[in-house]
C-alpha positions in Angstrom: 79.6 85.3 96.7 79.9 88.9 96.8 80.9 90.7 100.1 78.2 92.9 101.8 81.1 94.6 104.3 83.3 97.2 102.8 86.3 99.2 104.3 87.8 102.7 104.7 91.5 102.6 103.7 93.5 105.4 105.6 93.2 104.7 109.4 91.4 101.4 109.0 93.4 99.4 106.6 96.6 101.3 106.8 97.8 103.7 109.4 99.0 106.4 106.8 99.1 109.3 109.7 102.9 108.6 110.8 104.1 109.0 107.3 102.1 112.1 106.7 103.6 113.3 110.0 106.8 112.8 109.0 106.3 114.6 105.6 105.0 117.5 107.2 108.1 117.7 109.8 110.5 117.5 106.8 108.6 120.5 105.4 108.2 122.6 108.6 111.5 121.7 110.2 113.3 124.8 109.4 110.2 126.5 110.4 110.1 125.6 114.4 107.1 123.7 113.6 105.8 121.5 116.0 104.1 118.3 115.2 102.4 116.3 117.8 102.7 112.5 117.3 99.7 110.3 117.5 97.1 112.7 116.6 95.8 115.0 113.6 96.5 118.1 115.2 99.4 119.8 113.8 100.4 122.9 115.1 103.1 125.4 113.1 104.2 128.5 113.4 104.0 129.5 110.0 101.0 129.1 107.7 99.8 125.7 106.8 98.0 126.2 103.4 95.7 123.2 102.3 97.9 123.2 99.5 100.9 122.2 101.6 99.3 119.7 103.6 98.0 118.1 100.3 101.6 118.1 99.0 102.8 116.1 102.6 99.8 113.6 102.1 100.7 113.1 98.4 104.4 112.5 99.5 103.2 110.2 102.1 100.8 108.1 99.4 104.3 107.4 97.7 106.1 106.3 100.6 104.6 102.8 100.3 107.9 101.2 102.6 106.7 103.5 105.5 103.0 102.4 105.5 101.9 99.8 107.5 98.6 98.0 107.9 96.7 98.4 110.8 96.7 95.7 113.5 94.5 92.7 112.1 93.8 93.9 108.7 95.9 91.6 107.0 94.1 88.8 108.7 90.7 90.2 108.3 91.0 90.8 104.4 92.7 87.7 103.7 89.8 85.7 105.7 87.1 87.6 103.9 88.5 87.0 100.5 89.4 83.1 101.1 85.5 82.8 102.3 83.8 84.7 99.4 86.6 84.4 97.0 85.3 87.8 96.2 87.5 91.1 96.0 87.3 92.9 99.1 85.8 96.6 98.7 87.5 99.5 99.7 86.2 103.0 99.6 88.2 105.7 100.2 88.1 109.4 99.9 91.5 109.6 98.3 91.6 111.7 95.5 91.5 110.2 92.1 95.0 111.4 91.0 96.3 108.7 93.8 94.3 105.8 92.1 97.8 104.0 91.0 99.6 104.4 94.0 96.5 103.5 96.1 96.2 100.3 94.1 100.0 99.6 94.8 99.7 100.0 98.2 97.1 97.6 98.6 98.9 95.3 96.4 102.1 95.5 98.4 100.5 95.4 101.9 97.8 92.7 101.2 99.5 90.3 99.0 97.1 87.8 97.4 94.0 89.6 98.1 92.2 91.4 95.0 90.4 94.6 96.0 87.4 96.5 94.3 88.6 100.1 95.1 86.3 102.8 94.7 87.7 106.3 95.3 84.5 108.9 96.1 84.4 111.8 98.7 80.6 110.8 99.2 81.3 107.0 100.4 77.6 106.4 100.3 77.5 106.7 96.5 79.8 103.8 96.6 77.8 101.4 99.2 74.4 101.0 97.5 74.9 97.1 97.4 76.7 97.0 100.9 75.5 96.9 104.3 78.3 97.3 106.5 81.0 99.5 106.2 84.2 99.9 108.7 85.4 103.5 109.1 87.4 105.4 111.5 85.8 108.8 110.9 82.9 109.9 113.2 81.2 112.0 110.8 81.3 109.8 108.0 80.0 106.8 110.2 77.2 109.1 111.4 76.4 110.2 107.8 76.3 106.4 106.6 74.6 105.0 109.9 71.7 107.8 109.1 71.3 106.4 105.6 70.5 102.8 107.1 74.2 101.2 106.8 75.5 99.3 109.7 79.2 100.7 110.6 81.9 99.5 112.4 83.6 102.4 114.1 87.1 101.7 114.5 88.2 103.3 118.0 90.5 106.0 117.5 91.7 109.0 119.8 90.3 111.4 117.2 86.6 109.8 116.9 86.0 110.1 120.9 82.5 111.7 121.7 80.8 111.2 125.0 77.3 110.1 125.1 75.3 107.7 123.5 76.5 106.1 120.0 74.4 106.1 117.0 72.2 102.6 117.0 73.6 102.2 113.6 77.3 102.3 115.0 78.9 99.5 116.4 82.7 100.7 118.2 85.6 98.3 117.5 88.5 98.5 120.0 90.5 96.3 117.3 90.0 95.0 113.7 90.1 91.7 115.0 87.0 92.1 117.0 85.6 92.4 113.8 85.9 88.4 113.2 83.1 87.5 115.2 80.5 89.6 113.6 81.7 88.7 110.0 81.3 85.0 111.6 78.0 85.6 112.2 77.1 87.6 108.8 78.6 84.5 106.9 76.3 81.9 109.0 73.3 84.2 108.0 74.4 84.5 104.4 74.6 88.4 104.6 78.4 88.9 104.6 
Protein backbone atom coordinates (compact mmCIF):
# COMPACT_ATOMS: atom_id res chain seq x y z
CA UNK A 1 0.00 0.00 0.00
CA UNK A 2 1.38 3.41 -0.94
CA UNK A 3 1.47 5.87 1.92
CA UNK A 4 -0.51 9.08 1.51
CA UNK A 5 1.59 10.87 4.12
CA UNK A 6 5.04 12.38 3.59
CA UNK A 7 7.59 14.13 5.77
CA UNK A 8 9.93 17.07 5.64
CA UNK A 9 13.40 16.04 6.79
CA UNK A 10 15.25 18.79 8.66
CA UNK A 11 13.37 19.82 11.78
CA UNK A 12 10.85 16.99 11.41
CA UNK A 13 12.78 13.72 11.13
CA UNK A 14 16.22 14.95 12.12
CA UNK A 15 17.53 17.81 14.24
CA UNK A 16 20.09 19.51 12.03
CA UNK A 17 20.09 22.97 13.64
CA UNK A 18 22.52 22.25 16.51
CA UNK A 19 25.02 20.87 13.99
CA UNK A 20 24.65 23.93 11.73
CA UNK A 21 25.11 26.17 14.76
CA UNK A 22 28.25 24.26 15.72
CA UNK A 23 29.75 24.81 12.27
CA UNK A 24 28.77 28.49 12.23
CA UNK A 25 30.36 28.90 15.64
CA UNK A 26 33.58 27.28 14.39
CA UNK A 27 33.60 29.61 11.37
CA UNK A 28 33.00 32.73 13.44
CA UNK A 29 34.47 32.05 16.88
CA UNK A 30 37.55 34.12 16.13
CA UNK A 31 35.43 37.05 14.96
CA UNK A 32 33.58 37.56 18.25
CA UNK A 33 30.37 35.99 16.96
CA UNK A 34 27.45 35.17 19.23
CA UNK A 35 25.21 32.29 18.25
CA UNK A 36 22.03 31.75 20.24
CA UNK A 37 21.54 28.04 20.81
CA UNK A 38 18.08 26.64 20.19
CA UNK A 39 16.92 29.30 17.74
CA UNK A 40 17.35 30.13 14.09
CA UNK A 41 18.63 33.61 14.93
CA UNK A 42 22.33 34.07 14.41
CA UNK A 43 23.95 37.29 15.53
CA UNK A 44 27.36 38.17 14.19
CA UNK A 45 29.57 41.19 14.45
CA UNK A 46 30.76 40.72 10.87
CA UNK A 47 29.09 39.98 7.58
CA UNK A 48 27.26 36.68 7.43
CA UNK A 49 26.97 36.03 3.72
CA UNK A 50 24.61 33.42 2.35
CA UNK A 51 27.69 31.73 0.88
CA UNK A 52 29.17 31.31 4.37
CA UNK A 53 25.87 30.09 5.79
CA UNK A 54 25.61 27.48 3.02
CA UNK A 55 29.19 26.42 3.70
CA UNK A 56 28.24 25.77 7.35
CA UNK A 57 25.06 23.94 6.28
CA UNK A 58 27.01 21.77 3.82
CA UNK A 59 29.51 20.92 6.58
CA UNK A 60 26.62 20.06 8.89
CA UNK A 61 25.14 17.71 6.26
CA UNK A 62 28.48 15.84 6.23
CA UNK A 63 28.58 15.53 10.02
CA UNK A 64 26.29 12.47 10.12
CA UNK A 65 27.47 11.25 13.54
CA UNK A 66 26.40 14.54 15.14
CA UNK A 67 22.91 14.59 13.57
CA UNK A 68 20.18 13.13 15.77
CA UNK A 69 16.64 12.00 14.90
CA UNK A 70 13.78 14.05 16.34
CA UNK A 71 12.07 12.33 19.29
CA UNK A 72 9.58 9.80 17.95
CA UNK A 73 10.78 9.89 14.34
CA UNK A 74 12.40 6.45 14.30
CA UNK A 75 9.37 4.77 15.84
CA UNK A 76 6.94 6.53 13.51
CA UNK A 77 8.70 5.87 10.19
CA UNK A 78 9.43 2.25 11.14
CA UNK A 79 5.76 1.70 11.98
CA UNK A 80 4.59 3.33 8.76
CA UNK A 81 6.95 1.22 6.69
CA UNK A 82 5.95 -1.95 8.58
CA UNK A 83 2.26 -1.26 7.94
CA UNK A 84 2.55 -0.23 4.31
CA UNK A 85 5.60 -2.20 3.16
CA UNK A 86 6.28 0.92 1.08
CA UNK A 87 9.10 3.44 1.21
CA UNK A 88 8.40 6.47 3.39
CA UNK A 89 8.36 9.65 1.31
CA UNK A 90 10.62 12.47 2.43
CA UNK A 91 10.40 15.81 0.63
CA UNK A 92 13.21 18.19 1.49
CA UNK A 93 14.26 21.60 0.25
CA UNK A 94 17.91 20.55 0.53
CA UNK A 95 19.86 21.26 -2.66
CA UNK A 96 20.34 18.44 -5.16
CA UNK A 97 24.12 18.60 -4.61
CA UNK A 98 23.51 17.08 -1.15
CA UNK A 99 21.54 14.04 -2.38
CA UNK A 100 24.14 11.37 -1.57
CA UNK A 101 24.81 12.63 1.96
CA UNK A 102 21.06 13.08 2.54
CA UNK A 103 20.42 9.48 1.49
CA UNK A 104 23.30 8.33 3.72
CA UNK A 105 21.83 10.23 6.66
CA UNK A 106 18.43 8.58 6.23
CA UNK A 107 20.00 5.12 5.93
CA UNK A 108 22.22 5.75 8.98
CA UNK A 109 19.56 7.26 11.25
CA UNK A 110 16.63 5.05 10.23
CA UNK A 111 18.12 1.61 9.49
CA UNK A 112 15.86 -0.84 7.70
CA UNK A 113 13.40 1.82 6.53
CA UNK A 114 13.43 2.53 2.79
CA UNK A 115 12.77 6.11 1.74
CA UNK A 116 11.41 7.76 -1.38
CA UNK A 117 13.57 10.90 -1.24
CA UNK A 118 12.39 13.94 -3.19
CA UNK A 119 14.49 17.10 -3.26
CA UNK A 120 12.67 20.22 -4.37
CA UNK A 121 12.37 23.79 -3.08
CA UNK A 122 8.72 23.69 -4.16
CA UNK A 123 7.47 20.78 -2.05
CA UNK A 124 3.99 20.95 -3.54
CA UNK A 125 5.38 19.62 -6.84
CA UNK A 126 6.40 16.40 -5.06
CA UNK A 127 3.09 15.85 -3.25
CA UNK A 128 0.52 15.42 -6.03
CA UNK A 129 -0.42 11.92 -4.81
CA UNK A 130 -0.03 12.76 -1.10
CA UNK A 131 -2.82 14.14 1.09
CA UNK A 132 -0.91 14.63 4.34
CA UNK A 133 2.44 16.23 5.05
CA UNK A 134 4.47 16.74 8.23
CA UNK A 135 6.36 20.05 8.28
CA UNK A 136 8.08 22.40 10.73
CA UNK A 137 8.10 25.63 8.70
CA UNK A 138 4.97 27.72 9.08
CA UNK A 139 5.15 29.37 5.63
CA UNK A 140 5.54 26.02 3.88
CA UNK A 141 2.69 24.59 5.98
CA UNK A 142 0.39 27.47 4.98
CA UNK A 143 1.32 27.14 1.28
CA UNK A 144 0.55 23.41 1.36
CA UNK A 145 -2.64 23.92 3.38
CA UNK A 146 -3.81 26.55 0.88
CA UNK A 147 -3.28 23.92 -1.86
CA UNK A 148 -5.62 21.53 -0.03
CA UNK A 149 -3.09 19.36 1.80
CA UNK A 150 -3.61 18.44 5.45
CA UNK A 151 -0.43 19.58 7.19
CA UNK A 152 0.78 18.41 10.56
CA UNK A 153 2.90 21.31 11.80
CA UNK A 154 5.48 20.15 14.32
CA UNK A 155 5.52 22.78 17.07
CA UNK A 156 8.78 24.75 17.18
CA UNK A 157 9.78 28.10 18.71
CA UNK A 158 10.26 29.54 15.20
CA UNK A 159 6.77 28.68 13.88
CA UNK A 160 4.68 30.37 16.56
CA UNK A 161 2.12 32.95 15.47
CA UNK A 162 -0.78 34.12 17.60
CA UNK A 163 -4.29 33.66 16.28
CA UNK A 164 -6.25 30.92 14.62
CA UNK A 165 -4.42 28.21 12.70
CA UNK A 166 -5.31 27.48 9.06
CA UNK A 167 -8.16 24.94 8.91
CA UNK A 168 -5.91 22.41 7.11
CA UNK A 169 -3.10 22.68 9.67
CA UNK A 170 -2.97 20.45 12.73
CA UNK A 171 -0.30 21.42 15.24
CA UNK A 172 1.70 18.56 16.78
CA UNK A 173 3.74 18.94 19.94
CA UNK A 174 5.62 15.69 19.41
CA UNK A 175 5.90 13.32 16.45
CA UNK A 176 4.43 10.55 18.60
CA UNK A 177 1.21 12.59 18.73
CA UNK A 178 0.86 11.79 15.03
CA UNK A 179 0.35 8.08 15.76
CA UNK A 180 -3.41 8.29 16.53
CA UNK A 181 -3.98 10.27 13.31
CA UNK A 182 -2.02 7.74 11.26
CA UNK A 183 -3.92 4.85 12.90
CA UNK A 184 -7.18 6.57 11.92
CA UNK A 185 -5.99 7.03 8.33
CA UNK A 186 -4.94 3.38 8.16
CA UNK A 187 -8.38 2.24 9.34
CA UNK A 188 -9.98 4.45 6.69
CA UNK A 189 -7.55 3.14 4.04
CA UNK A 190 -6.10 6.57 3.31
CA UNK A 191 -2.67 6.36 4.95
